[in-house]
N, C-alpha and C positions, 0 to 999 in steps of 0.2 A: 455788062461785064468786065471786068477790068483786065486791061489788055497786059500783056509782059512790060513793056516800058511804062508804062502807068503804075506797074508796080513796082519797077527799080526804082521810081520817083520817091512814091509815096514811104515803102519801108523805112529808108535812111531818113525822112523827113519826120517820120513819127519815133523812131530811137532817139531822135538828136531833142524834138519836142518833150519826151518823156524823160529825158536826163535832164532837161534843162531846170535848175533850181528856181527861175522865175516864172515858169509856169505854174510850179505846185505852190510856189510862195503863198499867194494869198487865202490858199484852202486849209496850210499847215501854220501851227500855233510856235513859229519860229522866235526866237528871243534874242537879240544882241547879246554884247556881253555884259556879265555882274559885274555892280557898280556895288561899293560899301561906301556909306557917306557918315562923316562922324561931325557933330555940333556942339560945343560948349555952351550952354543957355545960361552958365552962372548960378548966384544967388537970385533965390525968386521971392518977393514979399507974400502973405498971402493975400488971396483976391487978384492974383496976377497972372496971366498966363502968357506963354512962352508957345511959338509954332515953329513948324518947319513945311515950307512947301516945297514941291517937287513941279513945277509947271512944264507941261506938254503931257507928253503920252510914256508906256514903260509899265513893267511889269513887277508889283510888290511882292517880295518876300517875306520882310519880318522887321521887326522894329525893337528895340533895347532901350529903355531910357531909365539911368542911374541917379538915382538920387542920394543925397548927405544930407543928414538931418532929418528935423520934422518929429512932430509929437506924436501927430494921429494917423501918420499915413495917407490922409484923406487929401490927396495928391489924384486926380484923374487924368489919364491919358485916353483920347478919343483918336480914330484913324477913319479918316473920309479919305475914300475915292472917287474925283467926279462929280462931289458936292454929297456924295451918300456916306453918312457914318455906318462903318462896318462894326465898329466895336468900338464901346466907351465904360471904363470901367477904372475902378482907382487901387493904389498900392496895397490897403487894407483890404479890400474884399479878395484880391489875389493871394494875399499870405493865408488868407486862409483854406486848407486843403479840400473844403469841399465845393469851393468855389473855381478852384482851377479846372482849365479844362487841357485835355491831352487827347486826342481822337486821330482817326487817321486823315483828318482834313487841315486841323488848325490845333494851336496849342494857345496855353496863356497861362500866367503864373510869374508870381513875384516869390525873391528868396533872400534876406537877411543876412549880412554877417557884419556885426558892428554896427556902426551908425548909418552904414551905404545900404540901402534897397534897390533892387534891380528887378524892375517888370520886364519881362519880354514875352512878344505875340511875336507868332510864325504861324505860316501856311504852308499846305505841305506843297500845294500847286499854287505857283503865283498869280496871282487877282492882275488883272490886267487895268491900267486903267487910260483916258484916252487925253482929258485935259490938266488933269491937276490931280497929286496927291498930298495930304495934310497930314501931320500928326502935332496933334494940339495936347499939352499939358499945361493944365490947372491946378494950380498949387490954391490949396483951401486950408492951411494947417501955418502953424509957426513954423521958425527955427530953420528950414529949407535951406543950406547954407552954398549947395550946387546941384546942377541939372547937367547931366550931359546924357546926347542922345544918338543913336547909331542905328543906320535903317539898312538892310540888304535889299536891292532891287536891280532888274535888268533894262539895258535898255532896250528900246522898240529895235527892231530889225531893220535893216536898211531900204526893206522894201514896203514897209507898213502903211497902210493908208490910213491918216489920221481922218477922222470923219469932218466933214466938209471942206477937206482940204485936195488941192490938185497933187495927181503923182508928182509929178516934179519938183513941188517945193516939200515934201514928206521928210526929207532925212535933212532939209535944214532947219525946217521946225521942232525935228524931236531932239537932234543932237543935241543943241545947247543948255537941253534940264540936266546933265549931268556934269557940267564941268567942275 
């Protein structure tokens, strides 16, 4: 049976532990700040690929690839998280309304204005990656004069434990990803 003295010690201790963010952090899906990165990939001849890599951990939200020129829209975009392909599609496929996705979980579509086509892939709930995120653009058509890429992600929260890393080095290992 608890004594009044032990209750006086345990109650404040439980309140402090319950209010501490470090206690809850490992069980909650906390994310760091949102980061948007843009890359100019430039003109790309047929048969060439351009990639954008993020090394480290984070949360993936969306990617937008803007293509100028091209004769057939036969340019593929592939998103991989931790070495696993999540989606691979082409501009021409997503220009077809029957091939576009717009669900409560994700969306993927392409739209054209003049000679500029924009392909967008987004996820309603961010997808966590622990080692690497890669967006690959494979050009398989003539006449692509410019490629631009924009991603929206979240940094890992400062407390996140990356697989196989000690807790003390987590922040240092994860933060340089989004320089």
